[in-house]
N, C-alpha and C positions, 0 to 999 in steps of 0.2 A: 289705833283707835285715833281718825282723826276728830277734828277742832268742835265736828256740833257733837260729835261725843257719839253718835250711831254710825257715822262712814265711814267704812275702810278701804283703805285706796291702798294697793301696791303698787311697784312700781313702774309700767307698762315696761314691756321686752321684746324688742322686735327682732331674733334671730338669723340666722343663716335656718329659717325655718318656713314651713306654707303657712305662716302668716302671713311673713316677707310676701312672699310671689301670690298670697291670695289678696288677702286683706288688706295688706298695706301698699299694693298699687291702686287699690278699690276707693279705701276710706281717707288716707292719706294725712289719718288728725285730723281731719275736718267738720263740721256736720251735717249728718245725710239727713237721721229724719229725727223731725221738730216737734212730731205727736207719737202716737205710736197710729200705728197702721195694723190694728190687732185686736177684734173687739172683747173686752175684757164678760159683753155679756153670759158668749158661748163658755169663757174660761170658769165664770160662776157657775155654772150649773154642773159643768163636768169634774173641778177641781173638788166641788164641796169641802172649802175650807174649813176648817175648824182650828182652836188653838197647841194643838201637839201636831199641827201642817208648820214642818221645814221646806221651804219652798225654794226653791233654784230653776232661774229665770234668765236670758235674757235684757238684757235692760230695755234696750231703746231708747224711748224718747223719755222713760221712767213713767208714762200714766200710770199704766197696768199697774206695774211693784205698789205702787199707793193704793189702785182699787184693791189688789188682793190683800191688804194689811187689812182693809174697810170691811173688807169681804171674811174674815176672821184668822188669816193666818196669824201663825207663833212666833215665825221669823220668816224672812224674807231675806234673799240674795242675789242680788241682779247685778248680774255678770255680765261684761261686755271687754273684747279686746281693744275695740274704739276709746280713750280716757276722753274724746268728747262726748260722747251719748253719757258718759256716767257723769261728766260735769255739770252736763244740762240735770238730770237729776238731782244733782247736787247744789247746785240751786235755786229748783225746787223747794227743798231739803229747809235750806237755809231760810228762802223767802216763806216758808212755813213757820218756822220754828220765830223769823223775828220783825213780821208784819201784822197790819189787822189787815181782815179779809178783804177790804175792800181795797187796799193797797194791792195784797196776792193778785184780789180777782184783774184789776189794772195790769197787772203785769203779763199773768199766764190765761185772763179771760180773753181781756180786750188784746192781747197779743202789744201793746202800747203804753206808752206815760211819757209824761211831756218828761217825770223827776224820777224815770227808771235809773238813773245816773244816779241820782242823792239814795235815793235807796240803796242801791247796791254800793257804795262806796258805805255808807251810816250804820246800815244796817246788818246786810247779810253777808260782805267779803270776810270777815275775820271769821266765819265761821269755817271757813270752804277750804279745801288740800290745797298747798302748792301749785298742784296744775292745774287746781278749778281756777283758782286766781290770778292765776298765767294768765287762762283762759281766756275769762271771762272782762280782765281787765283790757284786753283787744278786741272783747267782742259785745261788752254793753250795749253798744250802740244798734245794737238789732232790736233794741226793746226800743227804742229815741222816736220811732217813727210818728211823725202827727197825722197822716192819712191812710187811709184802711188799705192800698197796697204798702205800705211801710211797716206793714206789722209785722213781726215778730213771725208768725207763720206762711211768711212767703221768704223766709230765709233759708239759709241751708241749701243742700243741695235739694231735697224734696221741693222746700219753699216756695225755690225760683223757676221749677218746671210747675208749681201747682200757678206761680204768679203769670208765668207767658202763658197758662192754659187760660186764664181766666180775663187774658186780655185780648185774647182770641177771639174769644166767646162771646167777649161783652162789647166789646171795641170792631175790630175786624169782623167778627158777624152780626154784628148788630141784634145781639141777643141779651140787652140788659134786661129791657121789659119782659120775655117772657122769663128770662132765669129767675126774678125778682117776683113774680104771680105763681112760677113753680116751688116755689120757698115757703111762700104763703097757702099752695091747696090746700083745701079742706080734709082730701083725704087719697086713696090711692087712684080712688077715678080719674078724679081732675088733675094727676100727676102725670096720671098716661095720655091724656085728651091735651094736658101744654103741651108734653115732649113731642107726640106723636103728630099736631098739629100744626106744632109752633116753631119746635127746636130740631129737630130730627132732620131733616132733612136742610138744611141752614149749617148744620155743624160737622156734618160725616161729607166735610172737602176731599176727590183728590188728593191738595196738599196735607191736610189734616193724615188720613191716613199713611202718605207717606211717611212723615213727623213721626208717627208711634212704630212704626215701622222699623226705624233707625236703632242699632245694640245703645248708641252712646246715651239719646232718648233717654230710656229704660234705666241705662244704667244712673242718671241725675235722681234717678225715683228709689236707688237702693238695688237694683236687679240686676245679678252680675251674668256674664255668659251661661253659664250653668243652666238660673234658674231659667234664662232665654228660651237656650236649647229642649228643656223641659214643655216647656209650654210649647213651642214654635213645632215641635216631633208632634207630638198629643193633642193639642186642640184642634178639632175644622176649624180649618181657615187660616190657623195660626196666632201669633201673636194680634195681628188688627181686628181681626174677628173677637179674640178671645176680648177685650176692652172693651169693643162694642155691646160684646152681649153682656157684661160685670155692669157699665154702667146701664143697661139699657134694663137688667135688675133693679137696680138701685132707685132709678125713675119712677117705672112702672108696675114693678110689683112687691114694694117695701117702701113705708110712711118716711118722709123726709123729716116728720115735723121733729123726732129721733136721733133723727142721725146727725151728732157731732163729727163726723168722720166725715162727712163731705161737705157738712154748712158749713164746717170749720177753714176750708179751701172753698168757699165759693163765696164768702162774707169774709175772709182775713178776720172772724174772730168767733168767740161762743158768746153762749147770753148763758145766764144764771136756768132760768128753764131747757135750754141742751147742751151739755157738757159732761167732761167727763166725769165721773164721783168727787174728784177729787177735789173740782170748783165750786162747789156746791158749799153753804155756807155753815150746815149741818158736820157736815165731813170733814170740814177745815177746822172745825171746834174738836174732833176726836182725833185726828193729825198731830194738832198742836199740843191736843191736854194728853198725849204719852203714848200713840202707837208708831209715832216714829223710831221707840227706843228700838223697835223687831224691823228695823232695816239693818242692810250692809250691802256696801256698795265694791265692787272688785272690782278693778281694773286688769283682764285674765282672759285665756281661751279657757273653757269651761273644763278640757281636761286637767288642765293645771291647779282651776280651784277647787275641784272633787278629789283630786289628790293630795291635796294638803289640807284639806278638810275630817273632820271627825266623820264617821257614818251616820248612816238616819236619815235621809231625804225622803221625803215621805213623797214630796209632788214634783216635776221635773216640765218647765214649761220653754220647747227651744226652737220655739218659734220657726219660723223656715231654711236655718242653716246649713241643713244637713243636705237641700239643696245643692250647697254650696260646694260641702268638700263631699258629695258625691262621685262627679262626674272625673275633678284631676287626684285628687289627693284621699284614696278611701281607707288609707293605712293609717289616716288621723280621726279620720268617720270612727273603724274600727276602736282605734288607741280612747275618745271619746266614751263611744258605747261598754269599754274593757272597766271604765273606770264610776261610768254611770251602773256597771252591776255589780262594784265592792262599795260604793257608797251611799247604793239606792235600793237594794235590794228591795223589790215588794211594792215599789214607788208606783204612781203614777205619773204617765207620759204624758203631754200632749206635743202634735208638731202638727206643721202646716206643713205645703208642700206649692208651689208653679203649678204644677203638676196635675193633672186628670188621676192619677196614679201612680205612689212609690211603689219602683220594681229593686230596688236597687238597699230596700234597709233587709229584709226578711233573709236574704242569700248571704249576708254580707259576716265572713267569719269572723270570728272573737270568743281570746281565750276566756272559757270559763270552768272553774275549780278542776286547776292541770291542765283540760284538756281544751280543744278547739270544735265549736257550734257553732252550730248557721243559730244566729241571733231572733229568727222567727221564730224557736220553739220557744225563747223563755219569754215570748209576747203572746198578749191577752188582748183580743182587740174587742172594741165594740163601739163595733160595727153601727149599728141601729141608732144611738146616740149619734156617733157625731154624725151621720148626715142628716141626722134631725136636726142638729144645729145648723150646721154646716149651711142649711138652707133659711136658717134665717141671717147670716150673719150678715151685716148692715156693711161692713165694707168691700164682702163680695166681692174682692181680686183674687184672692188665693181660687186654686184650683182645688183642693182636695185639705180636709181635717181629720186628723185623727187622735183618738184616746187607746192608750197602751196601756197595762200593769206590766209586771214585771213579773212573772213567774220563776224563783227562786228557792221551791221546795220540790 
């Protein structure tokens, strides 16, 4: 149990295994995601969380772990191999416990505060684990920016990409005024008009298409080689067309007024009326008042975490990491599912994919009840609900979204 009383951190172990080869090179204990890039509004409907639910999920930036607590989950286990992602969630937990809402919102809403270093050392640091203290002692400057482009939300590899994209659009393509008007549009029709008449043709230059086609560019936002291939091989027109279609769906088919995922990267900050749930004052009070006692953080693979845990998990959220394992390390993927079947029989599982269709999962051979069986025989998908929710996804960058119940009877 960590110093906060709610955080459990295992020492990260990077042995001679698939973790070194896949994630070690990609992540290298650096901050990749500064905010979650999965819409929890979909997850709330799909999971229907209640007090009896034990959730195991991948941490990412930790926003959705806090969202699940607010949605009513009885226990949330945030699991991530990258200790830096867990350190970010620890920082949020420590800040909620020790700061007032205005100070907390300066850090994680505005993404910058001149008092960031003082708040960290005076209030937050003592409640962090050793590894998180080590990281934030060196990196709390991420929150000390004085200008919008120095926001925390332009830090980390995904933030670096976002900052470069905003500079390209606002400065190099002279789109500052059209983008500001887009953010203040009154409805979807006005959004579409602004985009098609004032932004589209000035944005999609040959240079931008070339940059977006590079694997290195996608790696900056956490898209590894296997997922790159999933999109490139399955999506008509390939990677660049997928990105363009996703962006145009966000700008011309979905309301931007509550789309905090894209607005934070366009502006460098959240606002109180357009932000994740944990950044709203009433929800901050709930988290501060005791909900955080239901949160545990684990630096580990999902497989290792499940194997050392008691059975009885009812909901699992696996994000898109199975895309990462499926191409080169199907044995590791099978190991994970065998651990899931052992510790989460009957659970509901959510996952996303860069591809339009996950073809690798159902044929996967797994050990179950002393014999080998195709995993698909144990999964019951809710295709209609998943498709309906996917259409409303405010992020809109994943190729597909899945809801599956594990059948063990």
